[in-house]
ZARORO-31712 format. One record per residue (C-alpha): residue in three letters; residue number from 1; x, y, z. Coordinates in Angstrom, 3 decimals. Each point is the difference from the previous one (the first is absolute). Layout:
REM ZARORO-31712
+------+-----+----------+----------+----------+
| code | pos |       c1 |       c2 |       c3 |
+------+-----+----------+----------+----------+
|  Ala | NUM |        X |        Y |        Z |
...
+------+-----+----------+----------+----------+
END
This chain:
REM ZARORO-31712
+------+-----+----------+----------+----------+
| code | pos |       c1 |       c2 |       c3 |
+------+-----+----------+----------+----------+
|  Unk |   1 |  122.433 |   83.987 |   64.294 |
|  Unk |   2 |   -2.273 |    1.835 |   -2.512 |
|  Unk |   3 |    0.775 |   -0.018 |   -3.585 |
|  Unk |   4 |    2.451 |    2.876 |   -0.608 |
|  Unk |   5 |   -1.420 |    0.373 |   -3.560 |
|  Unk |   6 |   -3.484 |    0.408 |    1.021 |
|  Unk |   7 |   -1.588 |    3.536 |    0.440 |
|  Unk |   8 |    0.656 |    1.496 |    3.378 |
|  Unk |   9 |   -3.671 |    0.248 |    0.734 |
|  Unk |  10 |   -0.375 |   -3.644 |   -0.521 |
|  Unk |  11 |    2.327 |   -1.013 |    2.646 |
|  Unk |  12 |    0.388 |    2.875 |    2.402 |
|  Unk |  13 |   -2.303 |    1.530 |    2.810 |
|  Unk |  14 |   -0.495 |    3.751 |    0.557 |
|  Unk |  15 |    1.766 |    0.847 |    3.285 |
|  Unk |  16 |   -1.686 |    0.348 |    3.268 |
|  Unk |  17 |   -0.922 |    2.118 |    1.909 |
|  Unk |  18 |   -0.048 |    2.859 |   -2.457 |
|  Unk |  19 |   -2.470 |   -1.728 |   -2.382 |
|  Unk |  20 |   -2.423 |   -1.009 |    2.850 |
|  Unk |  21 |   -0.273 |    3.353 |    1.795 |
|  Unk |  22 |   -2.142 |    2.907 |   -0.923 |
|  Unk |  23 |    0.429 |    3.257 |    1.812 |
|  Unk |  24 |   -3.196 |    2.014 |    0.465 |
|  Unk |  25 |   -2.950 |    0.577 |   -2.395 |
|  Unk |  26 |   -3.002 |   -2.330 |   -0.461 |
|  Unk |  27 |    2.154 |   -3.155 |   -0.670 |
|  Unk |  28 |    2.377 |    0.538 |    2.713 |
|  Unk |  29 |   -3.009 |    0.469 |    2.517 |
|  Unk |  30 |   -1.498 |   -3.250 |   -1.432 |
|  Unk |  31 |    3.224 |   -1.875 |    0.797 |
|  Unk |  32 |   -0.069 |    1.447 |    3.512 |
|  Unk |  33 |   -3.630 |   -1.023 |    0.411 |
|  Unk |  34 |    0.784 |   -3.426 |   -1.347 |
|  Unk |  35 |    2.542 |   -0.476 |    2.704 |
|  Unk |  36 |   -2.008 |    1.323 |    2.951 |
|  Unk |  37 |   -3.509 |   -1.093 |   -0.823 |
|  Unk |  38 |   -0.368 |   -2.424 |   -3.099 |
|  Unk |  39 |    2.730 |   -2.571 |    1.047 |
|  Unk |  40 |   -1.240 |   -0.198 |    3.629 |
|  Unk |  41 |   -3.678 |   -0.628 |   -1.381 |
|  Unk |  42 |    1.395 |   -2.721 |   -2.280 |
|  Unk |  43 |    1.546 |   -1.858 |    2.897 |
|  Unk |  44 |   -3.300 |    0.010 |    1.944 |
|  Unk |  45 |   -1.838 |   -1.196 |   -2.974 |
|  Unk |  46 |    2.297 |   -2.939 |   -0.695 |
|  Unk |  47 |   -0.835 |   -1.178 |    3.510 |
|  Unk |  48 |   -3.767 |    0.870 |   -0.429 |
|  Unk |  49 |   -0.342 |   -1.859 |   -3.176 |
|  Unk |  50 |    1.746 |   -3.061 |    1.072 |
|  Unk |  51 |    2.996 |    0.306 |   -2.540 |
|  Unk |  52 |    2.417 |   -0.682 |    2.958 |
|  Unk |  53 |   -2.298 |   -2.765 |    1.477 |
|  Unk |  54 |    0.197 |   -1.771 |   -3.249 |
|  Unk |  55 |    3.671 |   -0.228 |    0.261 |
|  Unk |  56 |   -0.185 |   -0.981 |    3.687 |
|  Unk |  57 |   -2.114 |   -2.954 |   -1.018 |
|  Unk |  58 |    2.214 |   -0.798 |   -2.882 |
|  Unk |  59 |    2.906 |   -0.046 |    2.478 |
|  Unk |  60 |   -1.953 |   -2.349 |    2.362 |
|  Unk |  61 |   -0.155 |    2.748 |    2.726 |
|  Unk |  62 |   -3.708 |    0.630 |   -0.033 |
|  Unk |  63 |   -3.237 |   -1.865 |   -0.987 |
|  Unk |  64 |   -2.640 |    0.930 |   -2.397 |
|  Unk |  65 |   -0.869 |    0.302 |   -3.585 |
|  Unk |  66 |    1.515 |    2.195 |   -2.672 |
|  Unk |  67 |   -1.700 |    3.515 |    0.062 |
|  Unk |  68 |   -0.279 |    2.311 |   -3.070 |
|  Unk |  69 |    0.882 |   -0.502 |   -3.683 |
|  Unk |  70 |    2.654 |   -2.309 |   -1.262 |
|  Unk |  71 |    2.338 |    3.005 |   -0.578 |
|  Unk |  72 |   -0.378 |    1.334 |    3.676 |
|  Unk |  73 |    3.756 |   -0.502 |    0.599 |
|  Unk |  74 |    0.602 |    2.703 |   -2.646 |
|  Unk |  75 |   -1.384 |    2.702 |    2.371 |
|  Unk |  76 |    2.803 |   -0.795 |    2.376 |
|  Unk |  77 |    2.673 |    0.048 |   -2.653 |
|  Unk |  78 |   -1.141 |    3.226 |   -1.357 |
|  Unk |  79 |    0.073 |    1.556 |    3.511 |
|  Unk |  80 |    3.528 |   -1.291 |    0.695 |
|  Unk |  81 |    0.992 |    1.534 |   -3.388 |
|  Unk |  82 |   -1.408 |    3.386 |    0.934 |
|  Unk |  83 |    1.677 |   -0.288 |    3.563 |
|  Unk |  84 |    3.460 |   -0.736 |   -1.717 |
|  Unk |  85 |   -0.307 |    3.011 |   -2.289 |
|  Unk |  86 |   -1.102 |    2.144 |    3.107 |
|  Unk |  87 |    3.171 |   -1.159 |    1.792 |
|  Unk |  88 |    1.987 |    1.016 |   -2.981 |
|  Unk |  89 |   -1.565 |    3.378 |   -0.168 |
|  Unk |  90 |   -0.038 |    0.950 |    3.688 |
|  Unk |  91 |    2.257 |   -2.423 |    1.891 |
|  Unk |  92 |   -2.954 |   -0.781 |    2.335 |
|  Unk |  93 |    0.417 |   -2.793 |    2.515 |
|  Unk |  94 |   -3.607 |    0.020 |    0.919 |
|  Unk |  95 |   -0.886 |   -3.160 |   -1.979 |
|  Unk |  96 |    3.023 |   -2.018 |    1.247 |
|  Unk |  97 |   -1.696 |   -2.277 |    2.467 |
|  Unk |  98 |   -2.959 |   -0.490 |   -2.274 |
|  Unk |  99 |    2.323 |   -1.212 |   -2.910 |
|  Unk | 100 |    1.902 |   -2.248 |    2.280 |
|  Unk | 101 |   -3.331 |   -1.623 |    1.005 |
|  Unk | 102 |   -1.501 |   -0.339 |   -3.469 |
|  Unk | 103 |    3.340 |   -1.197 |   -1.751 |
|  Unk | 104 |    0.299 |   -2.583 |    2.721 |
|  Unk | 105 |   -3.482 |   -1.199 |   -0.478 |
|  Unk | 106 |    0.613 |   -0.220 |   -3.759 |
|  Unk | 107 |    3.037 |   -2.115 |    0.383 |
|  Unk | 108 |   -1.847 |   -2.230 |    2.415 |
|  Unk | 109 |   -2.948 |   -0.425 |   -2.365 |
|  Unk | 110 |    2.307 |   -0.842 |   -2.889 |
|  Unk | 111 |    0.093 |   -3.633 |   -1.088 |
|  Unk | 112 |    3.347 |   -1.758 |    0.036 |
|  Unk | 113 |    0.287 |    0.208 |   -3.852 |
|  Unk | 114 |   -0.507 |    3.778 |    0.029 |
|  Unk | 115 |   -3.696 |    0.104 |   -0.902 |
|  Unk | 116 |   -2.047 |    2.559 |    1.743 |
|  Unk | 117 |   -3.648 |    0.837 |   -0.586 |
|  Unk | 118 |   -2.526 |   -0.227 |    3.018 |
|  Unk | 119 |   -2.947 |   -0.627 |   -2.078 |
|  Unk | 120 |    1.254 |   -3.080 |   -1.706 |
|  Unk | 121 |    1.812 |   -1.184 |    3.269 |
|  Unk | 122 |   -3.092 |    0.510 |    1.977 |
|  Unk | 123 |   -3.076 |   -0.390 |   -2.167 |
|  Unk | 124 |    1.011 |   -1.665 |   -3.328 |
|  Unk | 125 |    3.290 |   -2.147 |    0.430 |
|  Unk | 126 |   -1.071 |   -2.196 |   -2.955 |
|  Unk | 127 |    0.069 |    3.085 |   -2.441 |
|  Unk | 128 |    3.574 |    0.860 |    0.457 |
|  Unk | 129 |    1.132 |    1.006 |   -3.601 |
|  Unk | 130 |   -3.163 |   -1.765 |   -1.338 |
|  Unk | 131 |   -2.305 |    3.124 |   -0.900 |
|  Unk | 132 |    2.612 |    2.865 |   -0.540 |
|  Unk | 133 |   -2.426 |    1.735 |   -2.012 |
|  Unk | 134 |   -2.094 |    0.885 |    3.056 |
|  Unk | 135 |    1.926 |   -0.824 |    3.235 |
|  Unk | 136 |    2.454 |    2.987 |   -0.317 |
|  Unk | 137 |    2.876 |   -2.029 |    1.420 |
|  Unk | 138 |    2.688 |    1.610 |   -2.209 |
|  Unk | 139 |   -1.774 |    3.571 |    0.244 |
|  Unk | 140 |    0.542 |   -0.367 |    3.800 |
|  Unk | 141 |    3.640 |   -0.794 |   -0.358 |
|  Unk | 142 |    0.485 |    2.878 |   -2.324 |
|  Unk | 143 |   -1.137 |    2.241 |    2.856 |
|  Unk | 144 |    2.030 |   -1.794 |    2.527 |
|  Unk | 145 |    3.045 |    0.524 |   -2.217 |
|  Unk | 146 |   -0.697 |    3.794 |   -0.369 |
|  Unk | 147 |   -0.570 |    0.382 |    3.701 |
|  Unk | 148 |    3.225 |   -1.786 |    0.770 |
|  Unk | 149 |    1.951 |    2.142 |   -2.448 |
|  Unk | 150 |   -1.507 |    3.375 |    1.493 |
|  Unk | 151 |    0.966 |   -1.062 |    3.385 |
|  Unk | 152 |    3.518 |   -1.082 |   -0.969 |
|  Unk | 153 |    0.512 |    3.318 |   -1.712 |
|  Unk | 154 |   -1.898 |    2.353 |    2.252 |
|  Unk | 155 |    0.953 |   -1.572 |    3.388 |
|  Unk | 156 |    3.014 |   -2.112 |   -0.686 |
|  Unk | 157 |   -1.561 |   -3.190 |    1.360 |
|  Unk | 158 |    0.123 |   -3.065 |   -2.126 |
|  Unk | 159 |   -2.021 |   -2.482 |    2.065 |
|  Unk | 160 |   -3.064 |    0.254 |   -2.036 |
|  Unk | 161 |    1.975 |   -0.225 |   -3.149 |
|  Unk | 162 |    1.229 |   -3.515 |    1.342 |
|  Unk | 163 |   -3.585 |   -1.075 |    0.376 |
|  Unk | 164 |   -0.889 |    1.116 |   -3.489 |
|  Unk | 165 |    3.185 |   -1.299 |   -1.638 |
|  Unk | 166 |   -0.962 |   -3.611 |    1.330 |
|  Unk | 167 |   -3.350 |    0.380 |   -1.732 |
|  Unk | 168 |    1.568 |    1.319 |   -3.239 |
|  Unk | 169 |    2.479 |   -2.984 |   -0.099 |
|  Unk | 170 |   -2.920 |   -2.312 |    0.196 |
|  Unk | 171 |   -1.836 |    1.819 |   -2.966 |
|  Unk | 172 |    3.187 |   -0.237 |   -1.927 |
|  Unk | 173 |    0.101 |   -3.866 |    0.600 |
|  Unk | 174 |   -3.669 |   -0.285 |   -0.864 |
|  Unk | 175 |   -0.529 |    2.280 |   -3.046 |
|  Unk | 176 |    3.534 |    0.819 |   -1.347 |
|  Unk | 177 |    1.422 |   -1.126 |   -3.286 |
|  Unk | 178 |   -2.047 |   -2.699 |   -1.574 |
|  Unk | 179 |   -1.802 |   -1.159 |    3.189 |
|  Unk | 180 |   -3.751 |    0.838 |    0.694 |
|  Unk | 181 |   -1.242 |    2.602 |   -2.477 |
|  Unk | 182 |   -2.479 |    1.457 |    2.653 |
|  Unk | 183 |   -0.399 |    3.770 |    0.428 |
|  Unk | 184 |   -1.907 |    1.940 |    2.485 |
|  Unk | 185 |   -3.403 |    1.292 |   -0.835 |
|  Unk | 186 |    1.027 |    3.362 |    1.423 |
|  Unk | 187 |    3.084 |    1.539 |   -1.578 |
|  Unk | 188 |    2.309 |    1.284 |    2.943 |
|  Unk | 189 |    2.756 |   -2.464 |    0.310 |
|  Unk | 190 |    1.680 |    1.013 |   -3.101 |
|  Unk | 191 |    0.641 |    3.516 |    1.212 |
|  Unk | 192 |    1.148 |   -1.212 |    3.323 |
|  Unk | 193 |    2.535 |   -2.343 |   -1.489 |
|  Unk | 194 |    1.424 |    2.923 |   -2.139 |
|  Unk | 195 |    0.456 |    1.992 |    3.060 |
|  Unk | 196 |    1.533 |   -2.935 |    1.848 |
|  Unk | 197 |    2.515 |   -0.126 |   -2.936 |
|  Unk | 198 |    0.814 |    3.654 |    0.357 |
|  Unk | 199 |    0.209 |   -0.506 |    3.802 |
|  Unk | 200 |    2.273 |   -2.962 |   -0.068 |
|  Unk | 201 |    1.647 |   -0.212 |   -3.470 |
|  Unk | 202 |   -1.080 |   -3.627 |   -0.422 |
|  Unk | 203 |   -0.866 |   -0.334 |   -3.669 |
|  Unk | 204 |   -2.158 |   -3.088 |    0.621 |
|  Unk | 205 |   -2.687 |    2.166 |    1.413 |
|  Unk | 206 |   -0.181 |    2.110 |   -3.072 |
|  Unk | 207 |    0.019 |   -3.081 |   -2.166 |
|  Unk | 208 |   -3.027 |   -1.571 |    1.879 |
|  Unk | 209 |   -1.811 |    3.397 |   -0.314 |
|  Unk | 210 |    0.442 |   -0.073 |   -3.732 |
|  Unk | 211 |   -1.036 |   -3.576 |   -0.139 |
|  Unk | 212 |   -3.282 |    0.763 |    1.848 |
|  Unk | 213 |   -0.592 |    2.892 |   -2.193 |
|  Unk | 214 |    0.434 |   -2.145 |   -3.254 |
|  Unk | 215 |   -2.420 |   -2.545 |    1.375 |
|  Unk | 216 |   -2.775 |    2.462 |    0.293 |
|  Unk | 217 |   -2.564 |   -0.130 |   -2.759 |
|  Unk | 218 |    0.534 |   -3.649 |   -0.771 |
|  Unk | 219 |   -2.052 |   -2.976 |    0.969 |
|  Unk | 220 |    0.875 |   -1.383 |    3.649 |
+------+-----+----------+----------+----------+
END
C-alpha cells in the first residue's frame, strides 16, 4: 500500500471519469474529434509506418527488416494510452478488438525474460542495454507502462499491465540497487515508474525512479 504519511497527490490518482470528460466548448469538441478522427487515423498510420509489422517480425510472425526509428514502438504505446483514456472518458467499445490484437502481439513479441523492444530484437540484438544514451530502451518501457496504466484505469483491463510489469521486473533486476548504473538518454522511465507506484502501491517502483533521477548528471 502507498505510504500513509505521504502527501495525497503523491500516492493517489484523480478519479475517472469526471477528470477525463469535458462537456462542450473548444476542449470538449477537441476530445470528441480525438475519438472520432484522430485515433482512427493513428491506428491506420501504425500499420502504414510499419510499427505493427516491426513487432510481428520480433514475434517471428513476419519476415523483413525493422522499419522506422529505434523508438517506433512508442507510437503504438502512445496510441494505446490515448485509447485507454478515451474509454475512460466515453466508455466506447470501438477499440476493443484492436486492443485485443495489439496486446496479444506485444505479448508474443516479448522475450521470455520480459524484454520488449522491436528495434533491438530485430535490428541490433547485440546492443541490448549497451548504448542506453541513444537506443531509447527505457524510454520505450516508460511509454509502455503509461499506456498500460491508462488502459487499466480507463478500461479496467490489466492484460497490457502484465506485459509491462514483466519488462519492469527485468529493469529492476538489471538496474536496481547497486547494479548497472546505466540510465536512458531520453528521460521518461522515471515518471512512468512514479505513476506505476501510484497505481500499484509498490514502493520499489518509486525507489527505482529516485535512483535513476539521482544518477542523472553523473558520468556513466
